[in-house]
N, C-alpha and C positions, 0 to 999 in steps of 0.2 A: 614467337610461334605466327601467322596470319592466320586465317580459317580453321577451323574443326580439325582436334587431334582424331581424332575416332571417331569412323562413317560406318555403319553399318554398308551391308552391301545388299547383304540377305530381308524381306520384309517385315520388319518390326513387328508386324505380329503377331508368328509363331515364335516367338520370343518374350518365354515371363520372365517380369522386371518385377523386381521390389525392392521395396524403398526400408534401410538400415537407419539405428541414428550411428554417429558417427562418435567415436572416444573424444576429441578436442576439439570444437567446434573452430575451431582455429584454423583449419582442412577449408572449409567451407569462407571465410572471409577472402571476398579476389583479392587485396593487396595487403593480404598474410606475407612474408617470409618468402614463405613455399605453403602456393596456395592448391589444394586438391583441381587437374585437369577433364577435363574431358580423356577416355581413354587409361589412363594411369589404374591399376589396377591392385585392389584393397586386398585384407585380410579378413575374417567374421571371426572375434573372437571367443570365448569360448561366452563371455557376456551378452554376445550377438552382437555383438555392437563390431563397425568398420574402423580402420584401424590400418594403418601405412605398413606396416610391420619393417624387416629390414634382410639382407643379407640374402642367401641365400637358396630358392625356392622350392622348399619341400613340403607348405602343407596345400591341402589338395581344399581349402576353403576360403579362395582368391574368386573374386570378381570386378569386370570392366566397367567403372565408371562411365553410366549414359550419361549425366548430366554434365552442362556444361557450366567454365565459372565461372563466378558471380548470380549466380541468379539466389533472386533475393526470396523464391519459395524453402528454395531445399534453406536460407543461411533461418527463414525464418523457426520453419523445423526440428532440426538441427537434426536433420535426414542427409543420403545423398539416394539416385538411383541407378542401382548395376542391373547386369544383364546375369539373371538367377538360373532363370535353368531353361529348356525347351527340346534339347537336344542340339546337332552341328548347326552355328551361323558364320558366315564369311565375313569382313568385317576391312578396314583400310587406319592403320592408324600408324604418326610419327612420335607414338611411346613403345620405342624401339634404339636399341644399341643394332644396327645393320653393319658391323664390323663381322668378316665370314660369313656372313651367311648368305646363300643359295636356297633357290625351291624344294622343296621337300626339309627341311631343316628342322624338327621340332621346336620349339620354345615351352621356355620355363617364365614365371615371374620370376623374373631378377632385382636391383639398386639399375641402374640404369641414369643419364648425367641426359635433360629436356634441355636446352637453353641455361645453363649455366648450374640449376639443382639436383638435387638428385630426387630424381621419383622411384615410384615401381613400375618399373614395365616389363616386353618380354627381349626373350635375351636366347645369343643355339644357346640349349641344353649343352650339355657339358659334365660328365660324373653320372655317379649314379644316385638314384635315389630323388632324383627329384619330381615336381609334378608336372604335367607336360599338359600347358591348356590349346595349341593351334599348332597349326601346319603353314608353316611357308608356301604359301601358290604363286607370289610376283614381288617382284622386287617395283618397286613403283621408280625411284630414285633414293639417293643415299641416305635418307633421313627416314623414311617412308617404305611403308611394306605392304600389299594382301595377306591373309593369311585366315584360314580356317580354324573355328573353333577345336577341342578337342582335349578330353580329360581322361588323361589316369595315370596312375602313380605307374613309371620307369623304372626295372629296376638297373 
């Protein structure tokens, strides 16, 4: 995947970012078999560590990574920078399953396949009790969308 996987459209100054330690330092190693990429969504576990998680998106404690793959500073401190708070924001992402998506669809964090690897990305909400993290505002291509963040538990 050439270029960034995740780009903010909203000004960064209005968003609260925060560094959290990752549960597995191998996620930050750029040459690992499945390294963390910008735009991937991580869960915050009960020990305040970022983990990849898996399966259906029911956790409310998920945040998109705002750190580019391979940064030495994140590897050195063992932390990743995530968009933590600050209200709604808009972004473009390639870490998404675009199958069946249309403008206005609700998005949840689930397993998606990007570049042949399973990552935590955005997918169309289906079923009950999944945390909605965004709403599709534009389909850019078969592998990229724009969305507005939104957080609530939808039953």
